[in-house]
All heavy atoms as an XYZ file, in Angstrom:
959
protein
N       0.793     -1.254      0.005
C       0.051     -0.003     -0.031
C       0.885      1.262     -0.017
O       1.995      1.263      0.494
C      -0.920      0.038      1.281
C      -2.141     -0.828      1.091
C      -2.994     -0.615      2.224
O      -2.640     -0.419      3.441
N      -4.338     -0.661      2.026
N       0.251      2.346     -0.529
C       0.955      3.557     -0.491
C       1.148      4.125      0.802
O       0.256      3.964      1.718
C       0.167      4.582     -1.426
C       0.739      6.066     -1.293
C       0.300      4.231     -2.814
N       2.257      4.668      1.084
C       2.530      5.357      2.456
C       2.846      6.829      2.056
O       3.467      7.079      1.092
C       3.575      4.727      3.196
C       3.244      3.367      3.773
C       4.426      2.670      4.545
N       3.972      1.418      5.028
C       3.388      1.163      6.207
N       3.087      2.146      6.955
N       3.031     -0.032      6.521
N       2.499      7.713      3.052
C       2.603      9.200      2.781
C       3.287      9.799      3.919
O       3.122      9.463      5.041
C       1.315      9.903      2.464
C       0.714      9.322      1.147
C       0.268      9.670      3.644
N       4.020     10.924      3.581
C       4.683     11.732      4.535
C       4.313     13.271      4.301
O       4.622     13.688      3.139
C       6.169     11.515      4.593
C       6.896     12.527      5.600
C       6.521     10.102      4.931
N       3.845     13.902      5.404
C       3.517     15.333      5.213
C       4.586     16.267      5.676
O       5.375     15.851      6.546
C       2.251     15.676      5.934
C       1.034     14.803      5.641
C       0.802     13.798      6.705
O       1.817     13.427      7.413
O      -0.316     13.318      6.940
N       4.614     17.418      5.187
C       5.457     18.555      5.702
C       4.860     19.837      5.447
O       4.069     20.030      4.601
C       6.896     18.404      5.105
O       6.845     18.563      3.747
N       5.451     20.860      6.147
C       5.097     22.232      5.732
C       4.187     22.995      6.824
O       3.842     24.197      6.517
N       3.781     22.349      7.807
C       2.963     23.060      8.804
C       3.780     24.165      9.601
O       5.026     24.213      9.429
N       3.019     24.834     10.394
C       3.769     25.861     11.216
C       2.754     26.866     11.755
O       1.559     26.670     11.758
N       3.326     27.912     12.309
C       2.555     29.024     12.885
C       2.502     30.206     11.937
O       3.519     30.586     11.434
C       3.207     29.421     14.233
C       2.599     30.605     14.950
C       1.099     30.401     15.242
C       3.438     30.996     16.128
N       1.376     30.736     11.703
C       1.179     31.820     10.829
C       0.125     32.772     11.340
O      -0.853     32.303     12.096
C       0.867     31.297      9.351
C      -0.519     30.698      9.350
C       0.939     32.466      8.381
N       0.178     34.022     11.063
C      -0.806     35.005     11.506
C      -2.036     34.919     10.512
O      -1.860     34.554      9.357
C      -0.267     36.385     11.458
C       0.704     36.686     12.655
C       1.017     38.187     12.764
O       1.200     38.798     11.658
N       1.128     38.681     13.945
N      -3.161     35.288     11.089
C      -4.382     35.312     10.270
C      -4.173     36.157      8.931
O      -3.435     37.299      9.032
C      -5.530     35.825     11.000
N      -4.547     35.674      7.770
C      -4.328     36.367      6.602
C      -3.099     35.848      5.860
O      -2.897     36.215      4.642
N      -2.247     35.131      6.563
C      -1.020     34.606      6.014
C      -1.274     33.392      5.104
O      -2.434     32.929      4.832
N      -0.065     32.831      4.705
C      -0.120     31.632      3.795
C       0.824     30.523      4.277
O       1.824     30.886      5.005
C       0.257     31.987      2.385
O      -0.618     32.975      1.874
N       0.476     29.349      3.990
C       1.381     28.253      4.166
C       1.190     27.245      3.080
O       0.104     27.223      2.411
C       1.051     27.430      5.488
C       1.506     28.030      6.802
C       1.039     27.196      7.969
C       3.041     28.083      6.826
N       2.274     26.480      2.776
C       2.125     25.458      1.732
C       2.549     24.074      2.298
O       3.577     23.877      2.870
C       3.084     25.749      0.630
C       2.860     24.857     -0.660
C       3.910     25.021     -1.631
N       3.678     24.464     -2.885
C       4.577     24.039     -3.849
N       5.883     24.160     -3.461
N       4.195     23.646     -5.044
N       1.583     23.168      2.237
C       1.822     21.770      2.793
C       2.210     20.860      1.637
O       1.713     21.082      0.463
C       0.609     21.204      3.482
C      -0.060     22.018      4.549
C      -1.270     21.301      5.162
C       0.987     22.337      5.613
N       3.061     19.942      1.933
C       3.475     18.903      0.929
C       3.171     17.570      1.445
O       3.215     17.284      2.671
C       5.002     19.056      0.555
O       5.224     20.240      0.041
N       2.939     16.611      0.486
C       2.792     15.193      0.878
C       3.381     14.341     -0.192
O       2.935     14.415     -1.318
C       1.226     14.912      1.032
S       0.912     13.097      1.199
N       4.346     13.564      0.142
C       4.955     12.670     -0.781
C       4.577     11.223     -0.494
O       4.641     10.746      0.606
C       6.526     12.833     -0.778
O       6.827     14.160     -1.115
C       7.189     11.882     -1.772
N       4.199     10.538     -1.585
C       3.820      9.113     -1.490
C       4.811      8.187     -1.876
O       5.529      8.468     -2.926
C       2.468      8.952     -2.228
N       4.992      7.147     -1.237
C       5.883      6.021     -1.699
C       4.987      4.823     -2.202
O       3.947      4.604     -1.544
C       6.740      5.554     -0.495
O       5.960      5.060      0.502
N       5.407      4.269     -3.246
C       4.564      3.181     -3.781
C       3.765      3.614     -4.986
O       3.760      4.874     -5.321
N       3.095      2.697     -5.601
C       2.405      3.109     -6.772
C       0.995      3.666     -6.513
O       0.249      3.083     -5.692
C       2.189      1.799     -7.659
C       1.424      2.172     -8.986
C       1.250      0.925     -9.832
N       0.464      1.167    -11.075
C       0.249      0.207    -11.909
N       0.531     -1.022    -11.741
N      -0.557      0.484    -12.958
N       0.749      4.867     -7.094
C      -0.508      5.502     -6.964
C      -1.423      5.112     -8.080
O      -1.091      5.339     -9.307
C      -0.420      7.033     -6.904
C       0.483      7.489     -5.740
C      -1.766      7.628     -6.763
C       0.799      8.897     -5.693
N      -2.510      4.456     -7.842
C      -3.497      4.039     -9.000
C      -4.170      5.270     -9.500
O      -4.677      6.090     -8.774
C      -4.451      2.999     -8.429
C      -3.740      1.606     -8.160
C      -3.361      1.241     -6.887
C      -3.503      0.694     -9.212
C      -2.767      0.108     -6.561
C      -2.905     -0.489     -8.901
C      -2.487     -0.795     -7.652
N      -4.216      5.326    -10.813
C      -4.702      6.498    -11.436
C      -6.237      6.721    -11.132
O      -6.707      7.807    -11.242
C      -4.530      6.393    -12.996
O      -5.254      5.311    -13.501
N      -6.903      5.626    -10.797
C      -8.334      5.799    -10.505
C      -8.644      6.422     -9.237
O      -9.796      6.821     -8.967
N      -7.565      6.532     -8.308
C      -7.733      7.042     -6.968
C      -7.438      8.603     -7.063
O      -6.979      9.175     -7.928
C      -6.860      6.330     -5.962
C      -7.288      4.962     -5.711
C      -6.449      4.081     -5.031
C      -8.581      4.532     -5.980
C      -6.832      2.833     -4.705
C      -9.034      3.204     -5.616
C      -8.157      2.398     -5.041
O      -8.532      1.160     -4.696
N      -7.777      9.227     -5.870
C      -7.376     10.597     -5.561
C      -6.504     10.632     -4.421
O      -6.352      9.590     -3.647
C      -8.639     11.490     -5.464
N      -5.794     11.679     -4.184
C      -5.131     12.008     -2.951
C      -5.699     13.273     -2.397
O      -6.167     14.153     -3.184
C      -3.589     12.036     -3.122
C      -2.958     10.713     -3.353
S      -1.137     10.857     -3.509
C      -0.706     11.368     -1.841
N      -5.553     13.410     -1.116
C      -6.114     14.677     -0.605
C      -5.684     15.005      0.846
O      -4.712     14.441      1.333
N      -6.440     15.964      1.357
C      -6.134     16.417      2.715
C      -7.346     16.441      3.621
O      -8.504     16.858      3.100
C      -5.553     17.782      2.653
C      -4.213     17.948      1.957
C      -4.075     18.210      0.627
C      -2.934     17.843      2.463
N      -2.743     18.250      0.301
C      -2.033     17.973      1.448
C      -2.512     17.638      3.860
C      -0.657     17.920      1.671
C      -1.154     17.486      3.958
C      -0.229     17.670      2.883
N      -7.234     16.019      4.820
C      -8.206     16.105      5.884
C      -7.644     16.909      6.977
O      -6.355     17.008      7.008
C      -8.677     14.745      6.340
C      -9.597     13.942      5.400
C      -9.206     13.601      4.123
C     -10.837     13.728      5.806
C      -9.972     12.968      3.321
C     -11.680     13.018      4.964
C     -11.278     12.540      3.720
N      -8.435     17.412      7.927
C      -7.873     18.157      9.007
C      -8.731     17.814     10.243
O      -9.842     17.576     10.177
C      -7.864     19.661      8.752
C      -9.186     20.310      8.579
C      -8.991     21.822      8.252
N     -10.243     22.555      7.968
C     -10.351     23.796      7.669
N      -9.176     24.482      7.409
N     -11.577     24.341      7.523
N      -8.006     17.965     11.376
C      -8.697     17.670     12.640
C      -8.321     18.846     13.608
O      -7.172     18.943     13.992
C      -8.159     16.267     13.196
C      -8.864     15.938     14.492
C      -8.720     14.487     14.769
O      -7.828     13.785     14.183
N      -9.573     13.909     15.663
N      -9.323     19.632     13.956
C      -9.131     20.642     14.937
C      -9.165     20.127     16.308
O      -9.719     18.980     16.545
C     -10.152     21.688     14.719
N      -8.632     20.861     17.216
C      -8.566     20.313     18.681
C     -10.029     19.997     19.180
O     -10.937     20.834     19.089
C      -7.924     21.530     19.424
C      -7.148     22.230     18.407
C      -7.867     22.048     17.199
N     -10.165     18.745     19.680
C     -11.399     18.341     20.209
C     -12.533     18.043     19.153
O     -13.656     17.815     19.518
N     -12.126     18.020     17.918
C     -13.109     17.752     16.875
C     -12.768     16.576     16.003
O     -11.639     16.014     16.113
C     -13.294     18.971     15.988
C     -13.847     20.206     16.748
C     -14.124     21.368     15.797
C     -14.677     22.573     16.647
N     -14.968     23.681     15.717
N     -13.646     16.133     15.192
C     -13.369     15.000     14.261
C     -12.513     15.382     13.089
O     -12.146     16.540     12.957
N     -12.259     14.449     12.283
C     -11.409     14.634     11.086
C     -12.263     14.932      9.962
O     -13.216     14.069      9.627
C     -10.422     13.366     10.885
C      -9.401     13.700      9.849
C      -8.496     12.458      9.788
N      -7.812     12.174     11.049
C      -6.805     11.279     11.187
N      -6.450     10.574     10.161
N      -6.228     11.080     12.374
N     -12.028     16.050      9.196
C     -12.940     16.543      8.145
C     -12.171     16.659      6.802
O     -11.056     17.065      6.798
C     -13.573     17.822      8.568
C     -14.587     17.718      9.717
C     -14.415     17.858     10.970
C     -15.945     17.265      9.517
N     -15.442     17.611     11.717
C     -16.459     17.248     10.835
C     -16.795     16.917      8.516
C     -17.788     16.967     11.086
C     -18.108     16.602      8.799
C     -18.524     16.637     10.098
N     -12.860     16.407      5.775
C     -12.322     16.542      4.382
C     -12.041     18.027      4.246
O     -12.758     18.938      4.494
C     -13.352     16.014      3.419
C     -13.081     16.409      2.003
C     -11.974     15.617      1.258
C     -13.721     17.489      1.341
C     -11.742     16.024     -0.005
C     -13.367     17.749      0.034
C     -12.443     16.998     -0.731
N     -10.881     18.292      3.457
C     -10.418     19.582      2.991
C     -10.416     19.722      1.578
O     -11.117     20.572      0.954
C      -9.107     19.924      3.609
C      -8.684     21.333      3.153
C      -9.169     19.980      5.148
N      -9.572     18.867      0.904
C      -9.443     18.946     -0.532
C      -8.950     17.658     -1.056
O      -8.340     16.771     -0.356
C      -8.447     19.986     -0.929
N      -9.252     17.401     -2.366
C      -8.804     16.172     -3.004
C      -8.427     16.485     -4.532
O      -9.008     17.407     -5.086
C      -9.876     15.070     -3.011
N      -7.563     15.662     -4.981
C      -7.187     15.850     -6.416
C      -7.052     14.464     -7.049
O      -6.458     13.563     -6.515
C      -5.842     16.634     -6.564
C      -5.513     16.869     -8.024
C      -4.658     15.946     -5.851
C      -4.441     17.912     -8.297
N      -7.714     14.296     -8.122
C      -7.729     13.005     -8.812
C      -6.358     12.854     -9.544
O      -5.955     13.700    -10.246
C      -8.869     12.808     -9.877
C      -9.159     11.437    -10.330
C     -10.424     11.380    -11.129
C     -10.599      9.927    -11.557
N     -11.844      9.799    -12.436
N      -5.737     11.684     -9.370
C      -4.393     11.476     -9.842
C      -4.359     11.465    -11.286
O      -3.383     11.981    -11.994
C      -3.794     10.186     -9.276
C      -2.348     10.169     -9.329
C      -1.514      9.443    -10.035
C      -1.486     11.080     -8.523
N      -0.267      9.725     -9.867
C      -0.109     10.717     -8.873
C      -1.737     11.999     -7.512
C       0.930     11.361     -8.348
C      -0.560     12.730     -6.948
C       0.718     12.368     -7.354
N      -5.373     10.885    -12.074
C      -5.325     10.733    -13.464
C      -5.480     12.015    -14.213
O      -4.748     12.259    -15.237
C      -6.423      9.741    -13.957
O      -7.684     10.305    -13.522
N      -6.367     12.901    -13.814
C      -6.690     14.153    -14.625
C      -6.608     15.390    -13.942
O      -6.738     16.499    -14.463
C      -8.066     13.982    -15.271
C      -9.190     13.882    -14.240
O      -8.942     14.128    -12.990
O     -10.336     13.418    -14.628
N      -6.243     15.280    -12.617
C      -6.035     16.533    -11.834
C      -7.342     17.239    -11.400
O      -7.249     18.408    -10.861
N      -8.463     16.701    -11.603
C      -9.701     17.259    -11.098
C      -9.630     17.455     -9.655
O      -9.190     16.501     -8.971
C     -10.895     16.431    -11.528
C     -11.259     16.616    -13.036
O     -10.835     17.543    -13.641
N     -12.134     15.756    -13.558
N     -10.115     18.592     -9.151
C     -10.078     18.835     -7.724
C     -11.464     18.973     -7.128
O     -12.486     19.233     -7.817
C      -9.348     20.128     -7.543
O      -9.887     21.211     -8.266
C      -7.862     20.009     -8.002
N     -11.473     18.888     -5.823
C     -12.715     19.082     -5.045
C     -12.340     19.721     -3.765
O     -11.234     19.304     -3.166
C     -13.357     17.688     -4.825
C     -14.737     17.972     -4.244
O     -15.365     18.954     -4.388
O     -15.305     16.995     -3.525
N     -13.182     20.639     -3.235
C     -12.848     21.314     -1.938
C     -14.008     21.283     -1.061
O     -15.211     21.458     -1.553
C     -12.397     22.696     -2.256
C     -11.172     22.990     -3.087
C     -11.231     22.965     -4.492
C      -9.955     22.987     -2.517
C     -10.166     23.119     -5.327
C      -8.778     23.057     -3.295
C      -8.803     23.170     -4.672
O      -7.762     23.347     -5.396
N     -13.759     21.345      0.201
C     -14.800     21.637      1.110
C     -15.164     23.151      0.889
O     -14.389     24.010      0.671
C     -14.359     21.371      2.540
C     -15.467     21.723      3.535
O     -16.353     20.903      3.717
O     -15.348     22.733      4.240
N     -16.407     23.462      1.213
C     -16.859     24.824      1.063
C     -16.134     25.906      1.861
O     -15.939     26.963      1.527
C     -18.376     24.987      1.312
C     -19.231     24.390      0.204
O     -18.733     24.072     -0.935
O     -20.436     24.106      0.411
N     -15.691     25.358      3.018
C     -14.997     26.295      3.917
C     -13.648     26.757      3.462
O     -13.138     27.778      3.988
C     -14.844     25.621      5.307
O     -13.959     24.532      5.162
N     -13.039     26.060      2.474
C     -11.760     26.544      1.951
C     -11.789     26.932      0.527
O     -10.751     27.384      0.023
C     -10.687     25.392      2.201
C     -10.690     24.920      3.740
C     -10.928     24.294      1.318
N     -12.877     26.827     -0.146
C     -12.916     27.229     -1.521
C     -12.553     28.604     -1.801
O     -12.981     29.539     -1.097
C     -14.369     26.960     -2.099
C     -14.699     25.558     -2.441
C     -16.068     25.426     -3.068
C     -16.420     23.976     -3.366
N     -17.811     23.832     -3.913
N     -11.726     28.920     -2.762
C     -11.239     30.246     -3.010
C     -10.037     30.644     -2.210
O      -9.425     31.680     -2.425
N      -9.654     29.871     -1.188
C      -8.489     30.151     -0.322
C      -7.428     29.153     -0.446
O      -6.317     29.451     -0.390
C      -8.931     30.300      1.079
C      -9.945     31.466      1.382
C     -10.233     31.649      2.875
N     -10.707     30.415      3.549
C     -10.148     29.837      4.540
N      -8.963     30.229      4.977
N     -10.624     28.751      5.077
N      -7.837     27.822     -0.568
C      -6.896     26.777     -0.636
C      -6.796     26.272     -2.054
O      -7.782     26.196     -2.804
C      -7.275     25.569      0.284
C      -7.109     25.882      1.677
C      -6.825     27.215      2.193
C      -7.332     24.879      2.668
C      -6.747     27.438      3.587
C      -7.159     25.083      3.977
C      -6.954     26.370      4.445
N      -5.626     25.772     -2.479
C      -5.463     25.193     -3.789
C      -4.613     23.933     -3.698
O      -3.572     23.917     -3.133
C      -4.690     26.085     -4.772
O      -5.434     27.422     -4.850
C      -4.601     25.497     -6.129
N      -5.217     22.838     -4.160
C      -4.550     21.528     -4.168
C      -3.945     21.309     -5.490
O      -4.613     21.647     -6.489
C      -5.425     20.369     -3.702
C      -4.695     19.085     -3.551
C      -6.548     20.208     -4.671
C      -5.493     17.970     -2.821
N      -2.754     20.764     -5.610
C      -2.095     20.461     -6.796
C      -1.242     19.284     -6.639
O      -1.076     18.710     -5.541
C      -1.168     21.611     -7.323
O      -0.266     21.899     -6.314
N      -0.777     18.746     -7.835
C       0.050     17.445     -7.692
C       1.307     17.564     -8.668
O       1.154     18.288     -9.708
C      -0.778     16.323     -8.110
C      -1.007     16.107     -9.618
C      -2.180     15.260     -9.945
N      -2.278     14.742    -11.238
C      -2.625     15.460    -12.343
N      -2.621     16.686    -12.217
N      -2.774     14.862    -13.529
N       2.328     16.839     -8.297
C       3.470     16.612     -9.198
C       3.618     15.157     -9.397
O       4.077     14.477     -8.495
C       4.749     17.308     -8.520
C       5.969     17.236     -9.459
O       6.097     16.306    -10.202
O       6.832     18.114     -9.245
N       3.217     14.752    -10.599
C       3.085     13.319    -10.836
C       4.575     12.695    -10.772
O       4.720     11.622    -10.185
C       2.411     13.058    -12.127
C       0.983     13.423    -12.159
C       2.603     11.575    -12.539
C       0.267     13.270    -13.426
N       5.547     13.404    -11.321
C       6.889     12.835    -11.338
C       7.452     12.655     -9.972
O       8.274     11.743     -9.772
C       7.681     13.809    -12.154
N       7.031     13.407     -9.019
C       7.563     13.364     -7.695
C       6.587     12.621     -6.731
O       6.846     12.557     -5.514
C       7.875     14.698     -7.135
C       8.945     15.445     -7.861
C       9.298     16.733     -7.279
C      10.438     17.360     -8.105
N      10.783     18.762     -7.573
N       5.445     12.118     -7.258
C       4.519     11.450     -6.402
C       4.093     12.349     -5.178
O       3.966     11.839     -4.112
C       5.003     10.077     -5.822
C       4.454      8.947     -6.694
O       4.071      9.062     -7.800
N       4.590      7.764     -6.097
N       3.864     13.610     -5.449
C       3.718     14.512     -4.401
C       2.429     15.418     -4.742
O       2.179     15.792     -5.809
C       4.925     15.483     -4.254
O       5.980     14.681     -3.918
C       4.694     16.556     -3.176
N       1.749     15.702     -3.553
C       0.691     16.694     -3.661
C       0.933     17.912     -2.812
O       1.751     17.727     -1.842
C      -0.722     16.126     -3.369
C      -0.792     15.632     -1.898
C      -1.152     14.993     -4.252
C      -2.214     15.297     -1.450
N       0.389     19.007     -3.096
C       0.547     20.193     -2.321
C      -0.812     20.779     -1.926
O      -1.841     20.637     -2.592
C       1.317     21.225     -3.131
C       2.634     20.659     -3.756
C       2.681     20.243     -4.970
C       3.773     20.717     -2.939
C       3.868     19.678     -5.549
C       4.976     20.233     -3.455
C       4.997     19.655     -4.785
N      -0.707     21.546     -0.815
C      -1.908     22.307     -0.475
C      -1.504     23.673     -0.164
O      -0.849     23.972      0.820
C      -2.617     21.681      0.744
C      -3.938     22.370      1.097
C      -5.043     22.093      0.013
C      -4.434     21.945      2.479
N      -1.732     24.577     -1.064
C      -1.437     26.043     -0.919
C      -2.570     26.646     -0.099
O      -3.714     26.627     -0.589
C      -1.207     26.773     -2.233
C      -0.967     28.188     -2.118
C       0.345     28.540     -1.483
O       1.368     27.902     -1.686
N       0.367     29.606     -0.590
N      -2.265     27.211      1.046
C      -3.269     27.810      1.884
C      -3.083     29.185      2.047
O      -2.117     29.666      2.632
C      -3.229     27.074      3.272
C      -3.415     25.527      3.174
S      -3.488     24.830      4.869
C      -1.822     25.182      5.447
N      -4.052     29.958      1.542
C      -3.885     31.495      1.494
C      -5.042     32.036      2.395
O      -6.066     31.338      2.604
C      -3.907     32.130      0.147
C      -2.823     31.642     -0.715
O      -1.722     31.538     -0.237
O      -3.002     31.254     -1.937
N      -4.897     33.275      2.809
C      -5.943     33.971      3.582
C      -6.403     33.130      4.700
O      -7.611     32.863      5.011
C      -7.195     34.279      2.748
O      -6.805     35.072      1.607
N      -5.449     32.572      5.483
C      -5.669     31.703      6.536
C      -6.426     32.409      7.672
O      -6.230     33.620      7.969
C      -4.392     31.095      7.054
C      -3.818     29.904      6.239
C      -2.379     29.661      6.486
C      -4.663     28.648      6.433
N      -7.274     31.605      8.395
C      -8.122     32.057      9.382
C      -7.833     31.233     10.701
O      -7.413     30.142     10.544
C      -9.610     31.930      9.131
C      -9.983     32.587      7.779
C     -11.508     32.277      7.453
C     -11.868     32.786      6.205
N     -13.325     32.471      5.885
N      -8.092     31.790     11.846
C      -7.851     31.086     13.049
C      -8.631     29.637     13.011
O      -8.178     28.684     13.574
C      -8.414     31.961     14.213
C      -8.106     33.260     13.618
C      -8.355     33.269     12.135
N      -9.800     29.627     12.379
C     -10.597     28.446     12.256
C      -9.926     27.397     11.482
O     -10.298     26.229     11.446
C     -11.982     28.779     11.669
C     -12.900     29.394     12.636
O     -12.626     29.376     13.834
O     -13.944     29.816     12.215
N      -8.919     27.704     10.752
C      -8.103     26.716     10.000
C      -7.148     25.970     10.842
O      -6.415     25.052     10.368
C      -7.372     27.508      8.824
C      -8.263     28.056      7.799
O      -9.342     27.382      7.423
O      -8.030     29.120      7.336
N      -6.897     26.396     12.081
C      -6.019     25.773     12.956
C      -6.384     24.290     13.135
O      -7.558     24.003     13.514
C      -6.046     26.427     14.342
O      -5.445     27.798     14.158
C      -5.180     25.666     15.286
N      -5.484     23.368     12.859
C      -5.756     21.990     12.886
C      -4.537     21.154     12.579
O      -3.527     21.763     12.024
C      -6.898     21.569     11.947
N      -4.614     19.794     12.846
C      -3.656     18.949     12.233
C      -4.115     18.536     10.844
O      -5.291     18.099     10.756
C      -3.405     17.750     13.207
C      -2.425     16.769     12.541
C      -2.906     18.182     14.568
N      -3.229     18.669      9.904
C      -3.609     18.407      8.506
C      -3.033     17.028      8.132
O      -1.759     16.855      8.370
C      -3.134     19.479      7.611
C      -3.944     20.704      7.652
C      -4.009     21.524      8.772
C      -4.878     20.971      6.608
C      -4.813     22.631      8.841
C      -5.719     22.131      6.707
C      -5.703     22.940      7.784
O      -6.452     24.050      7.863
N      -3.927     16.122      7.722
C      -3.466     14.838      7.253
C      -3.511     14.597      5.761
O      -4.560     14.955      5.182
C      -4.284     13.807      7.974
C      -4.210     13.740      9.466
C      -5.039     14.492     10.288
C      -3.306     12.921     10.164
C      -4.990     14.502     11.656
C      -3.127     12.863     11.548
C      -4.040     13.675     12.303
O      -3.880     13.664     13.607
N      -2.503     14.044      5.218
C      -2.497     13.638      3.855
C      -3.175     12.299      3.702
O      -2.887     11.318      4.471
C      -1.119     13.483      3.311
S      -1.028     12.997      1.603
N      -4.142     12.120      2.806
C      -4.938     10.928      2.687
C      -4.671     10.355      1.274
O      -5.011     10.919      0.290
C      -6.413     11.216      2.869
N      -4.139      9.101      1.303
C      -3.903      8.463     -0.021
C      -5.125      7.611     -0.391
O      -6.024      7.367      0.495
C      -2.683      7.539      0.308
C      -2.899      7.161      1.722
C      -3.527      8.294      2.408
N      -5.183      7.259     -1.650
C      -6.107      6.277     -2.182
C      -7.562      6.631     -1.866
O      -8.327      5.876     -1.292
C      -5.796      4.868     -1.628
C      -4.388      4.396     -2.126
O      -3.966      4.857     -3.123
O      -3.936      3.525     -1.366
N      -7.881      7.902     -2.178
C      -9.247      8.376     -1.873
C     -10.160      7.950     -3.081
O      -9.794      8.010     -4.178
C      -9.218      9.852     -1.784
C      -8.546     10.460     -0.567
C      -8.588     11.980     -0.650
C      -9.221     10.043      0.704
N     -11.381      7.672     -2.618
C     -12.458      7.499     -3.589
C     -13.712      8.243     -3.150
O     -13.758      8.614     -2.024
C     -12.798      5.955     -3.761
C     -11.676      5.248     -4.381
C     -13.190      5.382     -2.488
N     -14.563      8.508     -4.073
C     -15.771      9.279     -3.743
C     -17.033      8.405     -3.935
O     -17.233      7.881     -4.962
C     -15.896     10.526     -4.564
C     -16.980     11.430     -4.139
C     -16.799     12.297     -3.088
C     -18.238     11.397     -4.694
C     -17.783     13.156     -2.634
C     -19.206     12.204     -4.325
C     -19.000     13.082     -3.218
O     -20.021     13.914     -2.796
N     -17.731      8.266     -2.823
C     -19.109      7.670     -2.922
C     -20.091      8.864     -2.821
O     -20.229      9.674     -3.622
N     -20.653      8.936     -1.620
C     -21.455     10.105     -1.316
C     -20.541     11.036     -0.548
O     -20.971     12.202     -0.220
C     -22.624      9.812     -0.596
O     -22.421      8.999      0.540
N     -19.382     10.640     -0.185
C     -18.366     11.476      0.498
C     -16.999     10.871      0.178
O     -16.964      9.752     -0.304
C     -18.589     11.515      1.988
C     -18.669     10.158      2.625
C     -17.538      9.520      3.108
C     -19.893      9.447      2.724
C     -17.608      8.316      3.711
C     -19.917      8.155      3.346
C     -18.780      7.584      3.703
O     -18.792      6.331      4.270
N     -15.922     11.620      0.457
C     -14.593     11.096      0.177
C     -14.138     10.156      1.320
O     -14.382     10.511      2.507
C     -13.575     12.253      0.146
C     -13.625     13.038     -1.121
C     -14.281     14.278     -1.374
C     -13.120     12.707     -2.428
N     -14.202     14.656     -2.612
C     -13.486     13.673     -3.316
C     -12.478     11.604     -2.898
C     -13.114     13.678     -4.735
C     -12.058     11.473     -4.227
C     -12.409     12.558     -5.082
N     -13.596      9.108      0.956
C     -13.024      8.181      1.938
C     -11.828      7.431      1.430
O     -11.689      7.425      0.180
C     -14.108      7.114      2.414
C     -14.509      6.190      1.343
C     -13.948      4.937      1.263
C     -15.543      6.450      0.465
C     -14.406      3.983      0.273
C     -15.962      5.551     -0.449
C     -15.368      4.383     -0.609
O     -15.854      3.562     -1.539
N     -10.928      6.985      2.319
C      -9.694      6.313      1.887
C      -9.833      4.818      1.920
O     -10.305      4.264      2.927
C      -8.536      6.866      2.736
O      -7.279      6.175      2.386
N      -9.242      4.108      0.880
C      -9.145      2.773      0.974
C      -7.809      2.264      1.507
O      -7.473      1.093      1.471
C      -9.214      2.231     -0.492
C     -10.640      2.341     -1.143
C     -10.609      1.838     -2.588
N     -11.898      1.868     -3.227
C     -12.705      0.780     -3.159
N     -12.417     -0.318     -2.519
N     -13.855      0.956     -3.772
N      -7.068      3.182      2.082
C      -5.773      2.970      2.645
C      -5.716      3.515      4.110
O      -5.988      4.597      4.319
C      -4.725      3.680      1.755
C      -3.333      3.309      2.183
O      -2.962      2.903      3.258
N      -2.452      3.559      1.149
N      -5.313      2.645      4.991
C      -5.259      2.984      6.438
C      -3.994      3.746      6.730
O      -3.870      4.295      7.769
C      -5.494      1.835      7.240
C      -4.380      0.828      7.224
C      -4.580     -0.304      8.031
O      -5.604     -0.538      8.670
O      -3.657     -1.248      8.118
N      -3.020      3.725      5.778
C      -1.679      4.357      6.043
C      -1.663      5.815      5.767
O      -1.009      6.198      4.890
C      -0.613      3.593      5.175
C      -0.554      2.104      5.603
O      -0.573      1.820      6.752
N      -0.383      1.255      4.664
N      -2.315      6.563      6.620
C      -2.242      7.988      6.501
C      -0.955      8.527      7.039
O      -0.252      7.851      7.763
C      -3.450      8.607      7.158
C      -4.717      8.404      6.547
C      -5.115      7.269      5.897
C      -5.800      9.321      6.453
N      -6.396      7.353      5.479
C      -6.859      8.636      5.822
C      -6.055     10.591      6.881
C      -8.111      9.157      5.563
C      -7.261     11.169      6.662
C      -8.268     10.495      5.956
N      -0.623      9.744      6.794
C       0.551     10.350      7.343
C       0.352     10.690      8.784
O      -0.709     10.500      9.332
N       1.414     11.120      9.493
C       1.372     11.410     10.849
C       0.682     12.778     11.183
O       0.356     13.087     12.316
C       2.798     11.433     11.474
C       3.622     12.667     11.225
C       4.082     12.831      9.808
O       3.945     11.920      9.033
N       4.706     13.989      9.495
N       0.535     13.561     10.112
C      -0.130     14.799     10.202
C       0.888     15.934     10.438
O       2.004     15.759     10.971
N       0.528     17.164     10.064
C       1.343     18.286     10.332
C       0.421     19.420     10.854
O      -0.613     19.661     10.348
C       2.005     18.795      8.971
O       2.932     19.819      9.241
C       1.067     19.119      7.832
N       1.003     20.017     11.864
C       0.113     20.991     12.608
C       0.197     22.446     11.941
O       1.327     22.886     11.741
C       0.610     21.152     14.098
C      -0.091     22.219     15.014
C      -1.545     21.847     15.122
C       0.552     22.178     16.392
N      -0.988     22.967     11.808
C      -1.071     24.362     11.258
C      -1.766     25.092     12.316
O      -2.900     24.806     12.797
C      -1.890     24.413      9.919
C      -2.163     25.799      9.542
C      -1.131     23.670      8.771
N      -1.147     26.151     12.783
C      -1.689     27.060     13.774
C      -1.792     28.495     13.216
O      -0.773     29.029     12.847
C      -0.800     27.152     15.098
O      -0.623     25.800     15.555
C      -1.439     27.904     16.134
N      -2.984     29.021     13.238
C      -3.215     30.374     12.748
C      -3.551     31.281     13.976
O      -4.643     31.052     14.568
C      -4.390     30.380     11.634
C      -4.482     31.820     11.112
C      -4.025     29.373     10.593
N      -2.752     32.253     14.173
C      -3.041     33.139     15.302
C      -3.866     34.412     14.858
O      -3.873     34.730     13.631
C      -1.705     33.607     15.890
O      -0.955     34.328     14.894
N      -4.501     35.031     15.823
C      -5.290     36.217     15.491
C      -4.408     37.330     14.932
O      -3.340     37.548     15.328
C      -6.062     36.620     16.764
C      -7.015     35.689     17.310
C      -8.341     35.640     16.540
O      -8.475     36.407     15.630
O      -9.206     34.855     16.873
């Protein structure tokens, strides 16, 4: 199964930007997507963004549309999450999710998620 490693989190002021990276080891099946979920303190893990590996089609949660951009580098087996106009509500641990599929919601067929990277947005 694909394994992933995230990087790029940190502390930023509201209105600032951060870029997260996630590199996958192993073969990524073209029919799957990769994406990002996040978990705020005391809350569940929620979908943020996904990108289909084959054609680059993207999907975003409404809360980040227009502020976050997901992209991929096929040659490097890497996806990115460019986060602009960050808000304190974006504070969370961000997890890279491999082997995503969409039914009525996005879910992963792979339990090997990354360890997460913390994003903290101050007022």
